[in-house]
C-alpha positions, 0 to 999 in steps of 0.5 A: 941527430944528436943520439945515436939509437942502437936497436935490437929488434925482432926480425924475420929469418930466411925462413920467413918466421919472426926471431925474438931474441929479446926474451932475457934467456937469449940476453943471457946467452950473449958474449957467452955462448959456444958454436956448438950451441949457436949451431943447435939454435940455428937448426930452429925454425924460429931462430937462426945463426944471426941471433947473437949477431949483436951483443946488447951490452958490448958498449956502455949506453946512456940509457937502456930501454928494454921491453920484457914482453917476451918474458911474459909471453913465450914460453921456455923450452930446455934442450935435453942433452945440452941443457940450454934454454930457448923461449918461444910461442905465446902461452902454449906448449907446442910439443903438445900440437901436431902442427905449428905454423912456420914449422916443417913436419921434420923440424917439429919432430926434431924439436919434439925429440931434443926439447923438453917443455919448461913452461912460463918463466917463474916470477923468481927467475924473472926478477933474477934476469931483472937483476942481471940486466941491471948488473950489466950496465951502470947506466939508467934502465927504462923497462917497458911493461905489458898491458893489462887489457883483456881481449875478447877471443883471444888465442893468448889464454891467460895473458892478462893475469900473467901480464898482471902478475909479471908487472907487479914483479917489475913494479917491485923491482923498479921501486927497489932501485929507483935510482937506477930504473924507471918504467915505460907504463904501457898500462897508462896508454893501452886501456881497451 
């Protein structure tokens, strides 16, 4: 009762699809997005026009707790004409797929026509986004990393190695910013 907790969790849109707005490509859009781009985002079945209804950094927190898991998991797509980037999926390129759960054939055709595959966020881009987040607040930031447990028969091919690589970037970043950053280390809790 002593704390006000403001959350920015993913949610389900009107189409019944999960909306993940926690990838840092969306964080970079907060408070800095045109109606034209917002309308483009709303055309995508995995987003909607509410994605920017909250600005994560609209007020100063005592502590910010931020999960970077979507930066590990989702891949990036660039709008061919407008140049903005969105994140979607899990370790795959939906532009190569004939069907995608949550997409109608028309939506998938639209996506294929207007977006190009960029791929997973690079380690350098991830580090730059960590710096960006740290620059948005003067208060401590607690980052939640990803587990490094291999799953048998997982559709998330390459996830374990990807988590190891990105966790290393996060570990190094936090080590350089111990005055402002801490780690909630999932690796200590998820071991099998």
